[in-house]
C-alpha positions in Angstrom: 234.8 -35.6 -52.9 235.4 -33.8 -56.3 237.3 -35.3 -59.3 240.6 -33.6 -58.4 240.6 -35.0 -54.9 239.7 -38.4 -56.1 242.6 -38.5 -58.6 245.0 -37.3 -56.0 243.8 -40.1 -53.6 244.2 -42.7 -56.3 247.7 -41.5 -57.2 248.8 -41.6 -53.5 247.3 -45.1 -53.2 249.4 -46.3 -56.3 252.5 -44.7 -54.8 251.9 -46.5 -51.5 251.6 -49.8 -53.3 254.9 -49.3 -55.1 256.8 -48.3 -51.9 259.1 -51.2 -50.5 258.3 -52.6 -47.1 260.1 -50.3 -44.5 261.4 -53.1 -42.3 264.9 -53.6 -43.9 265.4 -49.8 -44.1 264.4 -49.3 -40.4 266.8 -52.1 -39.3 269.6 -50.4 -41.2 268.8 -47.1 -39.7 269.1 -48.4 -36.2 272.8 -48.5 -36.7 272.8 -44.8 -37.6 272.7 -41.8 -35.3 269.4 -40.3 -34.3 270.2 -37.2 -36.4 270.8 -39.2 -39.5 267.4 -41.0 -39.0 265.6 -37.7 -38.7 267.3 -36.4 -41.9 266.3 -39.5 -43.8 262.7 -39.1 -42.6 262.5 -35.5 -43.5 263.8 -36.2 -47.0 261.3 -38.9 -47.5 258.5 -36.7 -46.3 259.5 -33.9 -48.5 259.7 -36.3 -51.5 256.2 -37.5 -50.8 254.9 -33.9 -50.6 256.6 -33.1 -53.9 254.9 -36.0 -55.5 251.5 -34.8 -54.2 252.1 -31.3 -55.5 253.2 -32.6 -58.9 250.1 -34.8 -59.2 247.8 -32.0 -58.2 249.4 -29.5 -60.6 249.1 -32.0 -63.4 245.5 -32.6 -62.7 244.6 -28.9 -62.7 246.8 -28.1 -65.7 245.3 -30.8 -67.7 241.9 -29.1 -67.5 242.2 -25.9 -69.4 238.7 -24.8 -68.7 238.5 -25.4 -64.9 238.3 -22.2 -62.7 241.2 -21.6 -60.3 239.4 -22.9 -57.3 239.0 -26.7 -57.3 235.7 -26.5 -55.6 234.4 -24.2 -58.4 235.9 -26.7 -61.0 233.7 -29.5 -59.5 230.6 -27.3 -59.4 231.1 -26.4 -63.1 230.5 -30.0 -64.0 227.2 -30.4 -62.0 224.1 -30.8 -64.1 221.0 -28.9 -63.1 217.5 -30.2 -62.2 215.7 -27.5 -64.2 215.2 -25.2 -61.2 218.8 -24.0 -60.8 220.6 -24.7 -64.0 224.4 -24.1 -64.2 225.3 -22.8 -67.6 228.9 -23.7 -66.9 230.5 -21.6 -69.6 230.7 -17.8 -70.3 232.3 -15.7 -73.0 234.7 -13.0 -71.9 234.6 -11.2 -75.3 231.7 -10.2 -77.5 231.2 -7.7 -80.3 230.6 -4.2 -79.0 227.0 -3.6 -77.7 226.0 -7.2 -77.5 223.8 -8.1 -74.6 222.1 -11.4 -73.5 218.6 -12.0 -74.7 217.8 -15.7 -74.3 218.5 -18.8 -72.2 217.2 -22.2 -73.0 217.5 -25.6 -71.3 215.1 -27.8 -73.3 217.9 -29.3 -75.4 221.5 -28.2 -75.2 222.0 -25.5 -72.6 221.9 -22.3 -74.8 222.7 -18.6 -74.4 222.1 -15.9 -77.0 223.5 -12.4 -77.3 222.7 -9.6 -79.7 222.3 -5.8 -80.0 220.3 -4.3 -77.1 216.5 -4.5 -77.8 216.9 -7.0 -80.7 214.8 -10.1 -80.9 216.8 -13.3 -80.0 218.3 -15.1 -82.9 217.8 -12.2 -85.2 221.0 -11.0 -87.0 223.5 -10.2 -85.8 223.8 -12.7 -82.9 226.2 -14.9 -80.9 225.0 -18.2 -79.6 226.9 -20.5 -77.2 225.7 -24.1 -76.6 227.1 -27.0 -74.6 226.5 -30.4 -76.3 226.7 -33.9 -74.9 228.3 -35.3 -78.1 230.4 -34.0 -80.9 228.3 -33.1 -84.0 229.2 -34.3 -87.4 232.1 -32.0 -88.5 233.0 -33.7 -91.7 234.0 -31.1 -94.3 234.7 -28.4 -91.6 238.0 -26.6 -91.5 240.4 -27.6 -88.7 241.3 -24.9 -86.1 242.6 -24.5 -82.6 240.8 -23.1 -79.5 243.0 -22.5 -76.5 245.3 -25.2 -77.7 242.5 -27.7 -78.3 241.5 -29.3 -81.6 238.5 -27.4 -83.1 236.5 -27.2 -86.3 235.1 -24.2 -88.1 232.4 -23.9 -90.7 231.7 -20.6 -92.5 228.6 -19.8 -94.5 228.7 -16.2 -95.7 228.2 -13.9 -92.8 227.7 -16.8 -90.4 230.2 -19.2 -88.8 230.3 -22.0 -86.2 233.2 -23.2 -84.1 233.0 -26.6 -82.3 235.6 -28.0 -79.9 235.8 -30.4 -76.9 236.6 -28.9 -73.4 234.9 -30.4 -70.4 231.9 -30.6 -72.7 231.5 -30.2 -76.5 231.1 -26.4 -77.0 229.6 -24.7 -80.0 229.9 -21.0 -80.7 227.9 -19.7 -83.6 227.8 -16.1 -85.0 225.3 -14.8 -87.6 225.0 -11.5 -89.5 228.5 -10.2 -88.8 231.4 -9.2 -91.0 234.5 -11.4 -90.7 232.3 -14.2 -89.2 235.2 -16.7 -88.9 237.4 -14.3 -87.0 234.6 -13.2 -84.7 233.5 -16.8 -84.0 237.1 -17.9 -83.1 237.7 -14.8 -80.9 234.5 -15.5 -79.0 235.5 -19.2 -78.6 238.9 -18.3 -77.4 237.3 -16.1 -74.7 235.0 -18.8 -73.3 235.8 -20.0 -69.8 234.2 -22.3 -67.3 232.1 -20.4 -64.8 230.4 -22.2 -61.9 228.7 -19.1 -60.7 226.2 -18.7 -63.6 223.1 -20.4 -62.3 219.8 -19.8 -64.2 216.5 -20.0 -62.2 213.5 -20.2 -64.6 210.5 -18.0 -63.7 207.9 -20.7 -63.2 207.2 -24.4 -62.3 204.6 -26.8 -63.4 204.3 -30.1 -61.5 208.1 -30.3 -60.9 209.1 -29.1 -64.3 210.5 -25.6 -65.0 210.3 -23.2 -67.9 212.7 -24.4 -70.6 213.1 -21.1 -72.4 213.3 -17.5 -71.3 213.8 -14.6 -73.7 213.4 -10.8 -73.5 214.8 -7.3 -74.0 215.0 -6.1 -70.4 214.7 -7.6 -66.8 211.1 -6.3 -66.7 210.2 -7.3 -70.3 210.4 -11.1 -70.9 208.6 -14.2 -72.0 209.1 -17.8 -70.7 207.7 -21.1 -71.9 207.4 -24.8 -71.3 206.4 -27.5 -73.7 203.9 -29.8 -71.9 203.1 -32.6 -74.2 201.1 -30.9 -77.0 200.5 -27.8 -74.9 202.7 -24.6 -74.7 202.5 -23.1 -71.2 203.7 -19.5 -71.0 204.4 -16.8 -68.5 205.2 -13.3 -69.6 205.2 -9.7 -68.6 203.0 -8.7 -71.5 199.5 -9.9 -72.4 199.5 -12.4 -75.3 198.1 -11.3 -78.6 194.5 -12.5 -78.5 192.4 -11.1 -81.4 188.7 -10.6 -80.8 186.3 -12.1 -80.1 187.4 -13.3 -76.6 185.3 -15.3 -74.1 185.5 -14.8 -70.3 186.7 -17.8 -68.4 187.4 -18.4 -64.7 191.0 -19.5 -64.1 193.3 -19.2 -61.0 190.2 -17.8 -59.2 190.2 -14.8 -61.5 188.5 -13.8 -64.7 190.6 -14.7 -67.6 190.0 -14.9 -71.4 189.7 -17.7 -73.9 190.5 -17.1 -77.5 190.1 -20.2 -79.7 192.6 -22.7 -78.3 194.3 -20.3 -75.9 193.4 -19.4 -72.3 195.1 -16.5 -70.5 194.9 -14.7 -67.2 196.8 -11.9 -65.4 198.0 -12.9 -62.0 200.4 -10.8 -59.8 201.4 -8.6 -62.7 202.3 -11.5 -65.0 200.3 -13.1 -67.8 199.9 -16.9 -67.6 198.6 -18.7 -70.6 198.3 -22.1 -72.3 197.7 -22.9 -76.0 197.3 -26.0 -78.0 196.2 -27.1 -81.5 192.8 -28.0 -80.1 190.8 -26.8 -77.1 190.4 -28.9 -74.0 189.8 -28.2 -70.3 193.4 -29.3 -69.7 194.5 -25.8 -70.8 192.6 -24.3 -67.8 193.9 -27.0 -65.5 197.5 -26.4 -66.5 197.3 -22.6 -66.0 195.8 -23.3 -62.6 198.8 -25.4 -61.6 201.5 -23.0 -62.7 203.6 -21.8 -59.8 205.6 -18.6 -60.1 209.0 -18.6 -58.4 209.6 -16.1 -55.6 212.3 -14.2 -57.4 212.3 -14.7 -61.2 215.8 -14.7 -62.4 215.7 -12.1 -65.2 218.4 -9.7 -64.2 220.7 -11.1 -66.9 218.4 -10.0 -69.7 219.8 -7.0 -71.6 223.2 -7.3 -69.9 226.6 -7.5 -71.6 229.6 -9.3 -70.2 
């Protein structure tokens, strides 16, 4: 049962509690003709239906960011387990030419857009995050986003907008002219979207890649912080300056360079690096599991 259905059920229960006992009314109706009894019953039924419609409309209208379908609205609130992560929100306007280049789940669910081929977070860029709590906005300028209270902070060619929808949302723009206007326009375009589910490219003992970035669906890099080790899977070989030492990993000949071990497997490069060498690096690379269909089709796409 989703939130909307639960609230309707509770409202109907409250209405039933407040309804007088039907006995006196039924006794009185016995003195009326059958047609009159039917009319009264139909009127009461219609009234009950009207109450239900009004309650349902109020529930849906009170949520400005819920998709039209109540089932989608419930799905938009579901938290992911790391494998299939719902990002829940999407912009419907971005500066011309901006495409998506990064998704992260290690802290606040984060999506980054910028010019095609640009490195994520380089200027110019647009970043959307969903926070669990409202950040400190003391000193920020008040604003409105889709009728909701919001706050804006401008720093030269950068600006951030924060507001509370189903979650606390944060839109940040960097390296753009009229940063305040651009940030507010992006924020106004944000909608809940239960269909955006991100599937990271690899798994390591039940944990999935926390960050994926790239410039095209066939040119990407993903990573997972495993204690003091960074485990990575990418389409390109990591930079390993000579000299390199051969090492057997995943049943293949890989390379070791200082505190990094890497091997090519199935067209992808799997590596692990740390501040100091240990055999754990080889063990972790051995345990990496690549998902059947890495979800990278969003890289390099606009809205």
